[in-house]
C-alpha positions as CSV (number, residue, x, y, z in Angstrom):
1,M,18.5,34.8,-23.4
2,D,18.7,35.4,-19.7
3,G,19.2,32.7,-17.0
4,A,15.5,32.4,-16.2
5,G,14.5,32.1,-19.9
6,K,17.2,29.4,-20.4
7,R,16.0,27.4,-17.3
8,L,12.4,27.7,-18.6
9,R,13.4,26.3,-22.0
10,I,15.3,23.4,-20.4
11,F,12.3,22.7,-18.2
12,R,9.9,22.7,-21.2
13,N,12.3,20.4,-23.1
14,F,12.5,18.0,-20.1
15,I,8.6,18.0,-19.8
16,S,8.3,17.3,-23.6
17,A,10.8,14.4,-23.4
18,V,9.1,12.9,-20.3
19,A,5.7,13.2,-22.1
20,A,7.0,11.6,-25.2
21,G,8.6,8.8,-23.2
22,T,5.4,8.2,-21.2
23,M,3.4,8.0,-24.4
24,S,5.8,5.6,-26.1
25,A,6.4,3.5,-23.0
26,G,3.3,4.4,-21.0
27,F,2.8,0.8,-19.9
28,L,5.8,1.1,-17.7
29,F,4.1,3.9,-15.7
30,V,0.4,2.7,-15.8
31,S,0.6,-1.0,-15.7
32,A,1.3,-1.5,-12.0
33,P,-1.9,-3.2,-10.7
34,A,-3.3,-2.4,-7.3
35,A,-2.1,-4.6,-4.4
36,G,-5.5,-6.3,-4.3
37,A,-5.4,-7.2,-7.9
38,V,-2.0,-8.8,-7.4
39,G,-3.3,-10.7,-4.5
40,Y,-6.5,-12.3,-5.9
41,G,-4.8,-12.6,-9.3
42,L,-2.7,-15.4,-7.6
43,C,-5.8,-17.6,-7.8
44,G,-5.2,-18.0,-11.5
45,S,-7.0,-17.1,-14.7
46,G,-10.8,-17.3,-14.7
47,H,-11.1,-16.3,-11.0
48,Q,-13.2,-13.2,-10.4
49,L,-13.3,-11.3,-7.1
50,V,-16.4,-12.1,-5.1
51,D,-15.7,-10.6,-1.8
52,S,-13.0,-9.1,0.4
53,A,-12.5,-8.4,4.1
54,P,-10.0,-6.2,5.9
55,I,-7.7,-8.0,8.4
56,G,-7.5,-5.2,10.9
57,S,-5.1,-2.6,9.5
58,L,-2.6,-5.1,8.3
59,G,-4.1,-6.4,5.0
60,T,-7.0,-8.0,3.2
61,A,-8.5,-11.4,2.6
62,Y,-9.8,-11.9,-1.0
63,L,-12.4,-14.5,-2.0
64,T,-12.7,-15.4,-5.7
65,W,-14.8,-17.7,-7.8
66,N,-14.1,-19.5,-11.1
67,A,-17.4,-20.4,-12.6
68,K,-15.9,-22.7,-15.3
69,A,-13.9,-24.7,-12.8
70,G,-16.4,-24.4,-9.9
71,T,-13.7,-23.4,-7.5
72,N,-13.4,-20.7,-4.8
73,C,-10.1,-19.3,-3.8
74,V,-8.7,-17.2,-0.9
75,V,-5.5,-15.1,-0.8
76,V,-4.5,-13.0,2.2
77,V,-2.4,-10.0,1.2
78,R,-0.4,-7.8,3.6
79,K,-0.9,-4.0,3.2
80,E,2.8,-3.4,3.6
81,P,5.1,-6.3,2.8
82,G,8.2,-6.7,4.9
83,A,9.9,-9.1,7.3
84,A,8.1,-12.5,7.4
85,V,5.2,-12.6,9.9
86,S,2.7,-15.3,10.9
87,M,0.0,-15.5,8.2
88,N,-2.9,-17.8,7.4
89,A,-5.3,-18.1,4.5
90,M,-8.3,-20.4,5.0
91,I,-11.2,-21.6,2.9
92,G,-13.7,-24.4,3.6
93,R,-17.1,-25.8,2.7
94,D,-20.1,-26.4,5.0
95,D,-19.4,-30.2,4.8
96,G,-15.9,-29.8,6.5
97,V,-13.7,-29.9,3.4
98,Q,-11.1,-27.2,3.7
99,D,-7.7,-25.9,2.5
100,V,-5.4,-23.8,4.7
101,D,-2.0,-22.2,4.1
102,S,-0.2,-21.2,7.3
103,G,3.3,-20.0,7.8
104,Y,5.6,-17.0,8.0
105,Y,5.4,-14.9,4.9
106,T,6.6,-11.5,3.7
107,S,3.6,-10.5,1.5
108,Y,0.8,-13.0,1.1
109,A,-0.6,-16.4,2.2
110,G,-2.4,-18.7,-0.2
111,P,-3.8,-19.2,-2.6
112,V,-6.1,-21.9,-1.1
113,F,-9.0,-23.6,-3.0
114,V,-12.2,-25.6,-2.6
115,N,-14.8,-26.8,-5.0
116,G,-17.6,-24.4,-4.1
117,R,-20.5,-25.7,-6.2
118,G,-23.6,-26.3,-4.1
119,S,-21.9,-25.3,-0.8
120,C,-21.7,-22.4,1.6
121,I,-18.1,-21.1,1.9
122,D,-16.2,-20.4,5.1
123,W,-13.2,-18.2,4.5
124,G,-10.8,-15.8,6.2
125,G,-7.3,-15.1,7.2
126,V,-4.8,-14.1,9.8
127,I,-1.9,-11.6,9.7
128,E,0.1,-11.5,13.0
129,N,-2.5,-11.1,15.7
130,Q,-5.3,-9.7,13.5
131,E,-8.0,-12.0,12.0
132,V,-11.1,-12.1,9.9
133,N,-13.6,-14.9,9.3
134,R,-16.7,-15.2,7.3
135,W,-18.9,-18.3,7.9
136,N,-21.6,-19.8,5.7
137,S,-21.3,-17.2,3.0
138,H,-21.8,-17.2,-0.8
139,C,-24.0,-20.3,-0.7
140,G,-24.7,-21.7,-4.1
């Protein structure tokens, strides 16, 4: 067998081994959730994504709702984690009750929670000098 044929056989064996490994341990390759899922997943089980808003080009604020518990939650997630920067996650009700997480974080701020039954929700976040706010939203 010439050199090219030998390399082709080695390459095919390599591809077969990778394919077999992927099928037997595929969860290692496919289970990595999107950054957003990691973010709003921090709100806990039962929370479903209701809304999201970009914070400039630096990240996203995620609003979730847990119907059983009656709680809304906000998490602010950086697009590219790195050195700690000023971040803020905020959620509040139209009656003034609110929860805020402010500090210097490497990847996310929050989660923050309010009981949202029968209220409009104010929510948003800050990453460095970029900010998003949504007022009187998702009334219910």
